[in-house]
Residue, then its C-alpha position, 0 to 999 in steps of 0.5 A: m474496453k471499460l474504465i471505472i474511476q473509483i472514489p473512497c469517501y467518508n463524509e465528503e459532501k462538501s468536496l465531492p461535488e467539485t470532484l465529480s464535476t471534473l471527472p471525465r465520461e470519455v477517455e481515449g482508448f475506452t468505449k465506456v467510462e463509469w464512476l464508482v463511489i465507496n460510501d465508507g459509513c458516511t453520516d452526511n449527504t455523500h450518498e445523495i450527492a453521488e446519486k445526484y451526479g449520476v455515479d454508476h455504482i455506489i457501495c455502502f458500508s454501515k460503519n466506517r471501516g477505513l481507507a484501506s478497506a474502502f479501497m479494496a471493496g472498490i477494487n473488487a466491485c470494479l472487477n465485478a462490474g467488468a472493469d478493464v482498467i481501474v483508476n483510484t482518486d481521492a474525494d477531496n479533489q486533490y488530483n487533477s482529473e485531466d491527468i487520468p489519460k496519463l495514468t491509463t495510456p501506459i496500461l493500454e499500451g502494455q508498458a505498465d501494470i500499475v501507474i502512479g501519479a507523482r505530485p509536484i511535492k516541492e510546489i505544493a504550498h499547503f505541505s509544510p517543509i517537514k511533511k515534504f521531507l517525510q514524503k520524500l523519505g517515505s517514498f525512498t524507503v518504499r523504493l528500497v523495500s519494494n525494489t521499484d522506482v516509485i517517485d511518490a509512494p503516498s499518492g492515491f492517484r493511480a491506475f491498475s490493469k485488470d490483472a494487477a487489480m486481481r492480484m492485490n491484497v491489502f492487510s493494512k487498516y491504515t492505508y493501501t498506498l504503500e502496501t500495494i507498491i510493495q506487493a507489486g514489487e514482490k509479484n513482479l508487476s510493472i509499475i511506473s510513475v507519471p507526473v500529475k498536477v494537483n488542485k487547491d487544498l479543499r480540506k486537511s488530510r484525515l489520515i495525518k492528524n499530526i507529524s508525530d502520528y504520521i511518523k509513528i504509523s509510517v514506521l510501524t507500517m513499514l516494519r509490518f510490511f517487511v515482516v509480512y513480505n520478507p519474514f526470512k530476512y527480517f528474523l534471520y538478521i535479528g537472529f544473526v545479530l543476537f547469536l553473533t553478540g552472544l558468541i563474542i561475549g562468550l569468547r570474551f569469557v573464554f579469554f578471561f577464563f584462560i587468563d584468570g579462571g574467569q573470576g568476576h565474569l560469570q555474568s558474561l557467561i550467563l548473558s552469552a548463553i541467553l543471547l546464543g539461545m535467543g539467536f538460535q531460536t530466532i533463526l529457527v523462527a526465520f525458517l518457519a516464517d519463510l514456510l508461512a510466506v510460501n503458503r501465503k503466496i500459494l493462497e494468493d495464487i489460488q485467490y488470483k485464479l478464483r478472481k480471474l475465473e469470476n471475472d471471466r464469468t462476469k464478462n460473459r454475463l455482461 
């Protein structure tokens, strides 16, 4: 059994040494533990530091592509390297590497496909009260959308079984944390949370420049996920609201038409016709979007089988 610990990096020369110095080379249940670093277009000495500390695999991007792309590149590289379990952690040493066995044990015991480390949000001193609230709110929203019981959705400290990793697809350019949970719920993968410890803060988050940006990006991300993974419900609800509103306004016009011939209410008739037309068209879009969603699932199944076939070939070579 092989475990690969992957670390997406972008200019992490100051924090990466401390992160790598605490990573384990032996974890119970595995015969081999390897490290993988994704050099996401770093312009500092991140690559050299990774080599100095004996990182087994280094992926290099010539240009910064963002956290989500780095994460997926790491997942694919880990699979190609024959990983049975993949642990993702951050380069800023936020997560305590001593908790890695907590992430991997449920997978080895067949209790989960994905395990996410839940941080003690209330106890993290450098998190402002509003950030703690938004973290809780975001996790609650993800639980509703994904139908899972994830406690800390934004946590990047997580483990994937080989099968779960092969089923992952990240479309977001911002982050992978929310999308992978929603996909896990959609694909009926078993996902659980375990409590983990955090280390002192080495640097500020690069994903969150300020609270307003965080709220805007989070809302847009959640809406996009809902459209991608639940398009039928999304467009059907909108279409139904538009159609029902137009119908009510139309009935109002009919009422006044029988009372006084509808004089002075022509605008209501026009608005009703517009809303009824928009509602009907949006409902049609819901059915078309559902057909596209079915096609996406078929393509993902094909992709999964191709990844599995390639992984089996890699295993045989190794």
